[in-house]
C-alpha positions in Angstrom: 22.8 13.2 -25.8 20.9 13.5 -29.1 18.5 16.7 -29.7 15.7 13.9 -30.5 16.8 12.7 -26.7 15.8 16.4 -24.8 13.5 17.4 -27.0 9.7 16.8 -27.9 8.1 16.3 -31.5 4.8 18.5 -30.5 3.6 20.3 -27.6 4.3 23.4 -25.5 6.3 23.6 -22.7 6.5 25.0 -19.2 8.0 28.1 -17.8 10.7 27.1 -15.5 12.4 24.7 -14.6 10.4 22.1 -11.8 13.7 20.2 -11.4 15.5 22.9 -9.9 15.2 22.8 -6.1 16.3 26.0 -6.5 12.6 27.0 -8.0 10.5 25.6 -5.2 12.8 26.6 -2.7 11.5 30.1 -1.5 7.1 28.7 -2.8 5.8 26.5 -5.2 5.3 27.9 -8.3 1.2 28.0 -8.5 0.9 30.9 -10.7 2.5 28.3 -13.3 0.9 26.0 -12.8 -2.4 27.4 -12.4 -1.0 29.3 -16.1 -0.3 25.5 -17.0 -3.8 23.7 -16.6 -4.5 26.8 -18.5 -2.4 26.8 -21.4 -0.7 23.1 -21.7 -1.6 20.6 -19.0 1.1 18.0 -20.2 3.9 20.1 -21.1 7.9 19.7 -21.5 10.1 20.4 -18.5 13.9 21.0 -20.7 16.5 20.6 -18.5 20.1 21.4 -18.9 22.1 19.3 -16.3 23.1 16.3 -18.4 20.0 14.4 -17.1 17.1 14.1 -20.3 13.8 16.0 -19.8 10.5 15.1 -18.9 6.4 16.0 -19.1 4.8 17.4 -16.2 1.6 17.0 -16.4 -0.7 19.6 -13.7 -3.9 18.5 -14.7 -6.3 16.9 -12.1 -8.2 14.9 -15.2 -4.9 14.6 -16.9 -3.0 13.1 -13.9 -5.3 10.6 -12.5 -5.3 8.6 -16.6 -1.5 8.3 -16.2 -2.1 6.8 -12.8 -5.0 4.9 -13.7 -3.4 3.7 -17.1 0.2 1.5 -15.8 0.1 -0.7 -19.3 1.4 2.9 -21.2 2.4 4.3 -17.1 5.3 1.9 -15.6 6.7 2.7 -12.2 9.6 0.5 -12.6 12.2 3.0 -13.8 11.8 5.3 -11.5 8.8 7.1 -9.4 10.9 9.8 -6.8 13.2 11.2 -9.3 13.2 13.5 -12.7 17.1 12.1 -12.8 17.9 9.1 -15.3 19.0 5.8 -13.6 20.4 2.3 -15.4 19.1 -0.4 -15.2 21.1 -2.0 -12.2 21.3 1.1 -10.2 16.6 1.0 -10.6 17.2 -2.6 -9.7 19.5 -2.2 -6.7 17.1 0.8 -5.4 13.8 -0.8 -5.7 11.1 -0.2 -3.4 7.4 -0.8 -3.6 6.9 2.0 -5.4 9.4 1.2 -8.3 6.9 -1.7 -8.7 4.5 -2.5 -11.4 1.7 -5.4 -11.6 1.8 -8.2 -11.3 5.4 -7.8 -8.6 3.2 -4.4 -7.2 0.6 -6.5 -5.4 1.9 -9.4 -4.3 4.3 -7.0 -2.5 2.0 -4.8 -1.4 -0.6 -7.6 -0.6 2.5 -8.6 2.4 1.6 -4.6 4.4 -1.1 -3.8 3.3 -3.5 -5.6 6.5 -1.7 -3.9 8.9 -1.9 -0.9 7.6 -5.7 -0.8 7.1 -8.2 1.0 9.3 -8.7 -2.2 11.5 -4.9 -2.6 11.3 -4.4 0.3 12.8 -6.9 0.7 15.6 -5.3 0.2 18.2 -3.0 2.9 17.8 -5.7 5.1 18.7 -5.3 5.3 22.3 -1.4 5.8 21.7 -1.5 8.1 19.8 -4.0 10.4 21.7 -2.5 10.0 24.8 1.5 10.7 22.8 -0.7 14.1 21.1 -2.2 15.2 24.5 1.2 15.4 26.1 3.1 16.8 22.9 0.9 20.1 23.3 -0.1 20.3 27.5 3.2 20.7 27.5 3.5 23.5 24.2 0.0 25.3 25.3 1.0 28.9 26.1 5.0 27.6 26.3 5.6 30.7 24.5 7.1 30.9 20.8 8.0 26.8 20.0 9.3 25.4 16.9 6.5 23.2 15.6 8.5 21.3 13.1 10.8 19.7 15.6 8.5 19.7 19.2 5.4 18.9 17.5 5.3 17.9 13.8 8.3 15.6 14.1 7.2 13.8 17.5 3.5 12.6 16.3 4.4 10.6 13.7 8.0 9.5 14.2 6.2 7.8 17.7 3.6 5.8 15.9 5.6 4.9 13.4 8.3 3.2 16.0 4.8 1.8 17.3 3.7 0.0 14.2 6.8 -1.1 13.0 7.9 -2.4 16.5 11.4 -0.1 16.0 12.4 0.7 19.6 11.2 4.0 20.8 14.8 5.1 21.6 16.0 4.5 17.9 13.7 7.9 17.2 16.0 9.8 16.4 18.1 7.7 14.5 15.1 7.6 12.0 13.9 11.2 12.1 17.8 11.7 11.1 18.4 9.7 8.5 14.6 10.2 6.7 16.3 13.9 7.2 19.5 13.1 4.9 17.8 11.1 2.2 15.0 13.1 1.8 16.7 16.2 2.6 19.7 15.9 0.5 19.3 18.4 -2.1 19.7 21.2 0.7 23.0 22.0 2.2 21.2 21.7 6.1 20.9 17.8 5.7 25.0 17.2 4.8 26.5 15.1 6.6 30.2 15.2 6.7 30.8 11.8 8.3 29.1 10.6 4.9 31.6 13.0 2.9 34.0 10.8 2.0 31.6 7.8 1.2 33.0 6.5 -2.2 30.5 7.2 -5.3 30.1 3.8 -7.2 28.3 2.8 -3.9 26.3 5.8 -3.8 25.0 5.6 -6.5 23.5 2.2 -6.1 21.8 3.5 -3.2 17.9 4.4 -2.1 18.0 7.8 -2.5 22.3 7.6 -3.4 22.6 8.5 0.2 24.6 6.4 2.8 22.5 6.8 5.0 20.6 3.8 4.3 22.7 1.5 5.1 22.3 2.7 8.8 18.2 2.1 8.3 19.4 -1.4 6.8 21.7 -2.7 9.5 18.4 -2.0 11.9 16.1 -3.6 9.9 18.0 -6.1 9.4 19.1 -7.1 13.6 15.4 -6.5 14.0 14.1 -8.7 11.7 16.6 -11.2 12.9 14.6 -10.3 16.1 11.0 -11.1 14.9 11.7 -13.8 13.0 13.3 -15.7 16.0 9.8 -14.2 18.4 7.4 -12.6 15.8 5.5 -9.9 17.3 2.1 -8.1 16.7 3.9 -5.3 14.2 4.7 -4.7 11.2 8.2 -5.8 11.1 7.6 -8.9 12.2 5.2 -9.1 8.9 8.0 -8.6 7.0 11.1 -10.2 8.0 8.1 -14.0 8.4 6.5 -12.7 4.8 6.7 -15.4 2.0 5.8 -14.3 -1.9 5.9 -16.7 -4.6 7.1 -18.9 -2.6 9.8 -17.3 -0.8 10.7 -15.4 1.9 12.0 -12.0 1.0 15.9 -11.0 -0.4 17.8 -9.3 1.4 17.3 -6.4 -0.7 13.4 -6.5 -0.9 13.7 -6.8 3.3 15.8 -3.8 3.3 14.0 -2.0 0.4 11.0 -2.4 1.7 11.9 -1.5 5.5 13.7 1.6 3.8 10.5 2.5 2.1 8.1 2.4 5.5 10.9 4.0 7.4 11.2 7.6 5.3 7.5 7.3 3.7 5.7 6.4 7.4 7.2 10.0 8.8 7.4 12.2 5.9 4.4 12.6 5.0 2.8 12.9 8.3 4.8 15.3 9.5 5.1 17.8 6.1 1.2 17.6 6.2 1.0 18.5 9.8 3.0 21.5 9.7 1.6 22.8 6.7 -2.1 22.4 8.6 -0.9 23.9 11.2 0.8 27.0 9.6 -2.7 27.5 7.5 -4.4 27.6 10.9 -2.3 30.2 11.9 -2.8 32.2 8.3 -6.5 31.4 8.7 -7.5 31.8 12.6 -10.9 32.4 11.3 -11.3 28.2 9.9 -10.1 27.4 13.2 -12.6 30.1 15.4 -15.4 28.0 13.1 -14.5 25.0 13.7 -13.9 25.0 17.2 -17.9 26.5 17.4 -19.6 25.3 15.2 -18.1 21.1 16.2 -16.8 21.4 12.6 -15.7 17.0 10.9 -12.3 16.5 11.7 -12.2 14.2 8.5 -13.3 16.3 6.2 -10.3 19.2 8.1 -8.0 16.8 7.7 -8.7 15.8 4.6 -8.5 19.6 3.8 -4.9 19.8 5.4 -3.2 17.3 3.0 -4.5 19.1 0.0 -3.1 21.9 1.3 0.2 20.6 2.2 0.5 18.2 -0.9 3.5 16.8 1.4 5.1 14.7 -1.7 4.9 17.4 -5.5 5.5 14.4 -8.1 5.7 10.8 -8.5 6.9 10.0 -12.2 6.2 7.3 -14.5 8.2 6.2 -18.1 5.9 5.5 -20.7 5.8 2.2 -22.3 5.0 3.1 -25.7 4.1 5.8 -27.6 1.1 7.7 -27.0 -1.2 11.1 -26.4 -2.0 12.4 -23.2 -4.4 16.2 -23.6 -2.4 17.1 -26.9 0.4 15.6 -26.0 2.9 13.5 -27.9 4.8 11.2 -25.6 6.9 8.8 -27.0 7.9 5.8 -25.8 10.8 5.7 -23.0 10.0 9.3 -21.6 9.4 10.7 -18.3 6.3 11.5 -17.1 6.4 13.5 -13.7 2.1 13.8 -11.5 2.1 17.3 -10.5 0.0 16.0 -7.1 0.4 20.0 -5.8 -0.8 21.2 -9.0 -3.7 18.8 -9.2 -5.3 19.4 -6.0 -5.3 23.2 -6.6 -6.8 22.3 -9.8 -10.1 25.3 -10.6 -12.0 22.2 -12.3 -12.7 20.0 -9.5 -12.4 22.4 -6.7 -14.1 25.1 -5.6 -11.9 28.2 -4.8 -8.9 25.9 -4.4 -6.6 28.6 -3.5 -8.2 28.7 -0.5 -7.9 26.8 2.8 -11.8 25.6 4.0 -11.4 23.4 7.1 -14.6 21.9 6.0 -14.5 21.4 2.0 -16.6 18.8 0.7 -16.2 18.0 -2.8 -12.3 17.3 -1.8 -11.2 14.4 -4.4 -7.7 16.0 -3.0 -4.7 13.7 -4.2 -2.9 14.0 -1.6 -2.5 10.4 -0.9 -1.2 10.0 -4.6 -5.2 9.1 -6.6 -7.1 6.4 -9.2 -4.3 3.8 -9.8 -2.9 1.1 -7.9 -0.3 3.2 -5.5 -2.2 5.2 -3.5 -0.8 5.7 -0.2 -0.5 2.4 1.8 -0.3 4.9 5.3 -2.8 6.6 4.2 -4.9 5.5 6.9 -2.4 5.6 10.0 -1.6 9.4 8.4 -5.2 11.1 9.0 -6.0 9.1 12.0 -2.5 11.5 13.4 -4.5 14.9 12.2 -7.5 14.3 13.3 -6.6 13.8 16.4 -4.4 15.9 16.3 -6.7 18.5 15.2 -9.6 17.1 17.8 -7.3 17.3 21.3 -6.3 20.5 19.7 -10.1 21.8 19.3 -10.4 20.9 23.2 -7.0 22.8 24.2 -6.6 25.5 21.6 -8.4 28.5 21.5 -5.5 30.2 19.1 -3.0 29.7 16.9 -0.1 32.3 15.9 3.0 32.6 13.8 6.4 33.9 15.4 8.7 34.0 12.5 8.6 32.6 9.2 8.4 29.1 7.5 12.2 27.6 6.9 11.2 24.9 3.7 13.0 22.4 2.6 15.4 22.7 -0.7 14.0 20.2 -2.9 12.1 19.2 -5.8 9.9 16.6 -5.0 9.1 16.7 -0.9 7.1 19.5 0.0 9.4 19.4 3.4 9.1 22.5 6.2 12.2 22.6 8.4 11.0 25.0 10.4 7.7 27.1 12.5 8.1 29.1 14.6 4.3 29.2 15.8 2.7 29.3 19.5 -0.4 28.0 21.3 -2.1 29.8 22.8 -5.2 28.2 25.6 -8.5 28.2 25.4 
């Protein structure tokens, strides 16, 4: 590796190594991002672990510019990791997230209608019934872990219904998702996978053999749905064609895995951070209930506040200038949504949780480009319904202990959140 591989020709640098999961474990480095937005909205992040450095994009404006310019900034070379992968790894791991036009549009179109407001409308009654059932078992029951008993349970139930996964496989899906997203967290090390060959591991999504277990379930479901299609997303995916041909096994498995992980993690962590915010800001919850405030505004503020994904990555396909930074072809560029969601130029009092925030161009589901979160409507529906049912039943939300954060440089995850819910 040469100096040219790691040091930018021009431009400021970050004050922290944002690729270090330990930096994020105790708290989000909001002060560093505020400094970057003021002084260096696009800054070089050096690495010292054998991987090349990258450009960290901190301002809302710059993130929008990168997201929209798909000719300059490609998704094909990795999106969810700041590490370097060769072309063989990228091809083996490729999901909808790691595609550019026209491939991305063709693949996204397969399931787009299933995740549209019309496509998920039939889920509303079941989501509401599940939310009510969960709440009734927790209100006035004393302290409990909101993650395991609430935040995990609603999204996984919804996801199983949407995809067509048997409800008895819910815990499997949660476990796989935890292992794949939590690979940098010692709490999610499974000794069953410890001796899996490294050469095979490097070719798997998330670099983890738990993906093979998810693939096996996906293939089993696909076989059944090809024989007897149902009204679910797996049936659509299993019987889909793209460019006049059925999906390859690799395309189907990676697509299915993406839906399992993304459909679980984003909503789960948004709910957890939302509950923490409501407990920490009791006046906002009181206003929401007393004034019958708009639950859609509250949902958007929870997603902004949670910012469940810290960043997504692109790779520059040509030299470019971005807010004073000289980006070279081949450079990695990471868009930090969690910083864009606190940008003072776009949000009034961005460090305050304001439950009826009106001007809220948040980036919790991405922003400004074709990779806007496929499942954003179903995520918002679940959070909104949970808020509506809580407003009828819960007068007060209290913290009962510290939040245990996921050790990750990519996902704003919560492993546990002790709270109590007190009835009206």
